[in-house]
C-alpha positions in Angstrom: 5.0 7.0 3.6 2.5 4.9 1.8 -1.2 5.6 2.5 -2.7 2.1 2.6 -6.0 2.3 0.7 -5.8 6.0 1.3 -6.2 7.6 4.7 -8.2 4.5 5.6 -8.1 5.2 9.3 -10.1 8.3 8.7 -12.3 7.7 5.7 -13.8 4.5 4.1 -11.0 2.8 2.3 -10.4 2.9 -1.4 -12.5 6.0 -1.9 -11.3 9.2 -3.6 -12.0 11.0 -0.3 -9.6 8.7 1.5 -6.9 9.2 -1.1 -7.2 13.0 -1.3 -7.0 13.2 2.5 -3.9 11.0 2.5 -2.1 13.2 0.0 -3.0 16.4 2.0 -1.7 14.7 5.2 1.7 14.4 3.5 1.8 10.8 2.1 4.3 10.2 -0.6 2.4 7.3 -2.1 -1.2 6.3 -2.2 -2.1 2.6 -2.4 -5.3 1.4 -4.2 -6.5 -2.1 -4.7 -7.6 -2.8 -8.3 -10.3 -5.3 -9.2 -12.3 -5.7 -12.4 -16.1 -5.6 -13.2 -17.6 -8.1 -15.6 -17.5 -5.6 -18.4 -13.8 -4.9 -17.9 -13.7 -1.7 -15.8 -11.1 -1.5 -13.1 -12.5 -0.3 -9.8 -11.0 0.2 -6.4 -11.9 -2.4 -3.7 -9.7 -4.5 -1.4 -11.8 -7.6 -2.1 -13.9 -8.1 -5.1 -16.6 -9.3 -2.7 -18.6 -6.2 -1.9 -20.8 -6.8 1.1 -18.2 -5.6 3.6 -17.3 -2.4 1.9 -20.5 -1.2 0.2 -24.2 -1.2 0.8 -24.8 -3.9 -1.8 -26.7 -6.2 0.7 -29.4 -3.5 1.0 -30.1 -3.4 -2.7 -33.1 -5.6 -3.6 -32.4 -5.2 -7.3 -29.1 -7.1 -6.8 -30.3 -9.7 -4.4 -30.3 -12.5 -7.0 -26.6 -11.8 -7.8 -25.5 -13.1 -4.4 -23.3 -16.2 -5.0 -20.5 -18.3 -3.5 -17.0 -18.3 -5.0 -13.7 -19.9 -4.0 -11.3 -17.2 -3.0 -7.8 -18.1 -1.8 -8.8 -21.6 -1.3 -12.0 -21.0 0.8 -15.7 -20.5 -0.1 -16.8 -16.9 0.1 -20.5 -15.9 -0.2 -21.6 -12.4 -1.3 -21.6 -10.1 -4.3 -18.5 -9.9 -6.5 -17.3 -7.1 -8.8 -16.6 -9.7 -11.5 -20.3 -10.6 -11.6 -21.6 -7.0 -11.8 -21.4 -4.4 -14.5 -19.6 -1.1 -13.9 -23.0 0.6 -13.9 -24.2 -1.7 -11.1 -21.1 -1.2 -9.0 -21.3 2.5 -9.6 -24.8 2.5 -8.1 -23.4 1.4 -4.7 -22.1 3.5 -1.9 -19.0 2.8 0.1 -19.1 2.0 3.8 -16.5 1.5 6.6 -15.6 -2.2 6.4 -14.4 -2.4 10.1 -17.1 -0.5 12.0 -16.3 -2.1 15.4 -12.6 -0.9 15.2 -13.4 2.4 13.4 -16.8 3.5 14.5 -16.1 7.2 13.9 -15.4 6.5 10.2 -19.0 5.2 9.8 -20.1 8.8 9.8 -19.0 8.8 6.2 -21.0 5.7 5.2 -23.0 6.2 2.0 -21.2 9.5 1.0 -18.9 8.1 -1.6 -19.1 6.0 -4.8 -16.8 3.1 -5.7 -14.2 4.9 -7.8 -12.4 3.7 -10.9 -8.6 3.3 -11.3 -8.8 5.9 -14.0 -10.4 8.4 -11.6 -7.7 7.9 -9.0 -5.0 8.4 -11.6 -6.7 11.7 -12.6 -7.0 12.7 -9.0 -3.3 12.0 -8.3 -2.4 14.1 -11.3 -4.5 17.0 -10.1 -3.0 16.8 -6.6 0.6 16.7 -7.9 -0.1 20.0 -9.7 -1.9 21.6 -6.7 0.5 20.4 -4.0 3.6 20.9 -6.0 5.2 17.6 -5.2 5.5 14.0 -6.4 2.7 11.6 -5.5 3.1 8.0 -6.5 0.1 5.7 -7.0 1.3 2.3 -5.9 -1.5 0.1 -7.1 -2.0 -3.5 -5.9 -3.5 -5.7 -8.6 -5.6 -8.3 -6.9 -5.6 -12.0 -7.8 -5.0 -11.8 -11.5 -4.8 -15.6 -11.8 -8.4 -16.0 -10.4 -9.8 -13.4 -12.8 -7.9 -15.0 -15.7 -9.8 -18.2 -15.0 -13.0 -16.1 -15.3 -11.9 -14.8 -18.7 -10.7 -11.3 -17.5 -7.2 -10.3 -18.4 -6.4 -7.9 -15.6 -2.8 -7.2 -16.9 -4.2 -6.0 -20.2 -6.8 -3.9 -18.5 -4.3 -2.3 -16.2 -2.0 -1.4 -19.1 -4.9 -0.1 -21.2 -6.0 2.2 -18.4 -2.4 3.5 -17.7 -1.9 4.4 -21.3 -5.3 6.0 -21.5 -4.4 8.1 -18.5 -1.2 9.2 -20.1 1.2 7.1 -18.0 4.4 6.2 -19.8 4.8 2.5 -18.9 8.2 2.3 -20.5 9.8 4.9 -18.1 11.1 3.8 -14.6 11.4 7.4 -13.5 14.4 9.0 -11.7 15.2 10.0 -8.1 14.3 13.6 -9.0 11.1 12.6 -10.9 9.8 9.3 -9.8 7.4 7.4 -12.1 3.8 8.4 -11.2 2.7 4.8 -10.8 4.2 1.6 -9.4 2.5 -1.8 -9.7 2.4 -4.5 -7.0 1.1 -8.0 -6.7 1.5 -11.1 -4.6 1.7 -13.2 -7.8 5.3 -13.3 -9.2 4.0 -14.6 -12.6 1.9 -11.4 -13.0 4.9 -9.1 -12.3 7.2 -11.2 -14.6 4.6 -10.8 -17.4 4.5 -7.1 -17.0 8.3 -6.9 -17.2 8.4 -9.3 -20.2 5.8 -7.0 -22.0 8.2 -4.0 -21.7 6.7 -2.3 -18.6 9.5 -0.4 -16.8 7.4 1.2 -14.1 8.7 0.2 -10.6 7.3 -3.3 -9.7 6.7 -4.4 -6.1 6.6 -8.0 -5.0 4.2 -8.4 -2.1 5.0 -11.4 0.2 3.1 -12.9 3.1 4.5 -15.2 5.8 3.5 -18.3 3.9 5.5 -21.0 2.1 5.9 -19.0 -1.1 6.6 -15.7 0.7 9.2 -17.3 3.0 11.0 -18.8 0.0 11.0 -15.4 -1.8 12.7 -13.9 1.2 15.6 -16.3 1.1 18.8 -15.0 -0.5 18.1 -17.1 -3.6 14.5 -15.9 -3.7 15.5 -12.3 -3.3 17.9 -12.6 -6.2 15.1 -14.0 -8.3 12.8 -11.2 -7.2 15.4 -8.6 -8.2 15.4 -9.8 -11.8 11.8 -8.4 -12.3 11.0 -6.1 -9.4 12.6 -3.1 -7.5 10.8 -3.5 -4.2 10.0 -6.3 -1.8 6.9 -5.7 0.4 6.7 -8.1 3.3 4.2 -8.3 6.2 5.5 -6.4 9.2 6.2 -9.5 11.4 8.7 -10.7 8.8 10.9 -7.7 9.7 10.1 -7.1 13.4 8.6 -10.2 15.0 6.6 -9.8 18.2 8.2 -11.6 21.1 6.4 -13.9 23.6 6.0 -11.0 26.0 4.2 -8.8 23.4 7.1 -6.5 22.5 8.7 -5.8 19.2 11.7 -8.1 18.9 15.0 -7.7 17.2 15.0 -7.2 13.5 15.4 -10.2 11.2 18.0 -10.1 8.4 15.3 -9.6 5.8 15.9 -5.8 5.2 19.7 -6.3 5.0 19.3 -9.3 2.7 16.9 -7.5 0.4 19.2 -4.5 0.2 22.0 -6.8 -0.6 19.9 -8.0 -3.6 19.3 -4.3 -4.6 15.7 -4.4 -3.5 14.0 -1.7 -1.4 11.7 -2.8 1.4 8.2 -1.5 1.9 6.6 -3.1 5.0 2.8 -3.6 5.5 0.6 -2.6 7.4 0.8 -0.2 10.4 -2.3 1.1 12.1 -3.0 3.3 15.1 -5.6 1.2 17.0 -4.7 -0.9 20.0 -6.1 -4.0 18.3 -3.5 -3.8 15.5 -0.5 -3.0 17.8 1.8 -5.4 19.6 0.5 -5.8 23.2 3.4 -3.9 24.7 2.5 -0.8 22.6 -1.2 -0.7 23.5 -2.6 2.0 25.8 -5.6 0.8 27.9 -8.0 -2.0 27.2 -10.2 -0.4 24.5 -9.5 -2.2 21.2 -10.3 0.8 18.9 -8.5 3.4 21.0 -5.1 4.7 19.7 -2.0 3.1 21.1 1.7 3.9 20.8 1.6 3.6 17.0 4.3 6.3 16.6 6.7 4.1 18.5 5.9 1.2 16.1 6.4 3.4 13.0 9.8 4.6 14.4 10.9 1.1 15.1 10.4 0.1 11.5 12.3 3.2 10.3 15.1 2.2 12.7 15.1 -1.3 11.2 16.0 0.3 7.8 12.9 -0.2 5.8 12.5 2.1 2.8 8.7 2.6 3.0 5.9 1.9 5.4 2.3 1.2 4.5 0.1 2.9 7.1 -3.7 3.4 7.5 -2.9 6.7 9.4 -0.7 8.9 7.2 -0.5 11.6 9.8 1.2 9.2 12.2 3.6 8.1 9.5 4.5 11.6 8.4 5.1 12.6 12.0 7.3 9.5 12.6 9.3 10.3 9.6 9.9 13.8 10.7 11.0 12.7 14.1 13.2 10.0 12.7 14.9 12.3 10.2 15.3 15.0 12.8 16.8 12.5 15.2 19.3 11.3 12.6 20.3 14.8 11.8 20.6 15.6 15.5 22.9 12.6 16.0 25.1 13.7 13.1 25.4 17.2 14.6 26.4 15.8 18.0 29.0 13.6 16.3 30.5 16.7 14.5 30.3 18.9 17.7 27.5 21.0 16.4 24.4 21.8 18.4 21.5 19.4 17.6 18.4 21.0 16.2 15.2 19.9 14.6 15.2 21.3 11.0 12.3 23.7 10.3 11.1 21.6 7.4 11.2 18.3 9.3 7.4 18.0 9.3 7.1 18.7 5.6 6.5 15.9 3.1 9.7 14.4 1.7 9.8 13.7 -2.0 10.0 10.0 -2.8 13.4 8.8 -4.2 13.3 6.2 -6.9 13.6 2.6 -5.6 16.9 0.9 -6.2 17.2 -0.4 -9.8 17.1 -4.1 -10.6 20.8 -4.1 -11.5 22.1 -1.5 -9.1 24.3 -2.1 -6.1 22.7 -1.4 -2.8 23.0 2.2 -1.5 25.0 2.6 1.7 22.0 4.5 3.3 18.8 3.5 1.6 16.4 6.3 0.7 13.2 6.6 2.8 9.8 6.8 1.2 
């Protein structure tokens, strides 16, 4: 299970508190978003625009730094990490970016700084030692092409930080000892550059349901992705579309097609709240109330995905335990043995390595 921006259903996203909580809840992977400051420090924010996730708008000393930039083809007004020094970003405090959906999380507003990528890598190393299990940092590098236009080489900054943190970027890891870091991005050119520069860490191609993403999910596109990445990470509707009556429909061929191209599949993003669930899985009319999120998690595991991004790692870990126990129970029935839930079913499961770029697909893909 991949903790999306940490345990972001319980703590303000992209804070060290959210990541530590996610690991203690049993997540195999923690997923930060990496953006640069103007002086080249990598910090963790989902968007480089800070007004939604920090208290920057309340800082009079930074009022004159408010500006408008074009982001993903549209004008966005606010304060951007690439216009601030690290010291200025460090002076801010994180807040819950979705207070109407997650009002309880606002109790943590102002308690946490904006962390650096290096600090998260150090936290993950400490938690691996303390918890005695693998914990992979699956870092999303945000919009490298946009930052390149501003003179910031994010790829070089990422590799510099990984090496400074003692990460061997030339080792892909093994099933028994996964690489401690994987890198993901929506931009194929960025991932190809990393591979061309000798990076052998697992790479993840994120795809959205847009023109480029849909092409990358064709058989030809998947073969292309497999030349530089180990994992395809599509939006959840690309695997299990929602039907006209609000239920989860039949699985598309995407998981099978990706596996045929030796790619694992990590689907994003599952959340517990009604507002984020298909209508048929909602409970009641309150948007921020929890719905039948466990059923959604189980549906994606049944669809054969190898990993699930979730804002609620506890739900994800519970779903995995139930899914694994159910599969073992079915096997026991088939062999005439009594079905039973294994005692360790609720324990975290180590993350197997993703299928290699040149490997043949496994008969039963490993779950993360």
